C-alpha positions as CSV (number, residue, x, y, z in Angstrom):
1,M,14.1,16.0,-18.5
2,I,14.7,12.4,-17.5
3,F,15.7,11.4,-21.0
4,F,17.5,14.5,-22.3
5,A,20.6,15.2,-20.2
6,T,22.5,17.6,-22.4
7,G,23.8,21.0,-21.5
8,Q,22.6,22.8,-18.4
9,T,20.0,20.1,-17.6
10,A,22.6,17.4,-17.1
11,F,22.9,18.1,-13.4
12,L,19.1,17.9,-13.0
13,S,18.7,14.5,-14.6
14,P,19.4,12.4,-11.4
15,M,16.9,14.5,-9.5
16,A,14.3,14.0,-12.3
17,V,14.9,10.2,-12.2
18,S,14.5,10.1,-8.5
19,L,11.3,12.1,-8.5
20,G,9.9,10.0,-11.3
21,F,10.6,6.6,-9.6
22,G,9.5,8.0,-6.3
23,L,6.1,9.0,-7.7
24,L,5.8,5.7,-9.4
25,F,6.6,3.8,-6.2
26,A,4.3,5.9,-4.1
27,T,1.4,5.4,-6.5
28,V,1.9,1.6,-6.6
29,L,2.2,1.5,-2.8
30,I,-0.9,3.5,-2.2
31,L,-3.2,2.1,-4.9
32,L,-2.2,-1.5,-4.7
33,A,-0.3,-2.6,-1.6
34,L,-2.1,-0.6,1.0
35,P,-5.6,-1.9,0.2
36,C,-4.2,-5.4,0.0
37,F,-2.8,-5.1,3.5
38,Y,-6.1,-3.7,4.8
39,L,-8.0,-6.7,3.2
40,I,-5.6,-9.2,4.8
41,A,-5.8,-7.5,8.2
42,D,-9.7,-7.5,8.0
43,D,-9.7,-11.2,7.0
44,M,-7.4,-12.1,9.9
45,R,-9.6,-10.0,12.3
46,Q,-12.7,-11.9,11.2
47,Q,-11.1,-15.3,11.6
48,V,-10.1,-14.4,15.1
49,R,-13.6,-13.3,16.0
50,F,-15.2,-16.4,14.6
51,K,-12.7,-18.7,16.4
52,K,-13.4,-16.9,19.6
53,A,-17.2,-17.1,19.0
54,A,-16.9,-20.9,18.3
55,V,-15.2,-21.3,21.7
56,G,-17.8,-19.1,23.4
57,D,-15.7,-16.2,24.6
58,V,-17.3,-13.5,22.4
59,G,-20.6,-13.3,20.5
60,L,-20.8,-13.2,16.8
61,P,-20.2,-9.7,15.3
62,D,-23.2,-7.7,14.4
63,A,-24.2,-7.5,10.8
64,K,-23.3,-4.2,9.2
């Protein structure tokens, strides 16, 4: 439907393109970007904990 815009389907082509790219964007966002953001946030949290532990404010986190 995205590639064949003839006859009665011509008015549906923009909608099909929008849905196709929307699904592609959401897939990339959920499968790639979101886990990367979680890993970055976890690394930053661990760095803050270890810096505080070096100063003596907070003990080292328990091993999981």
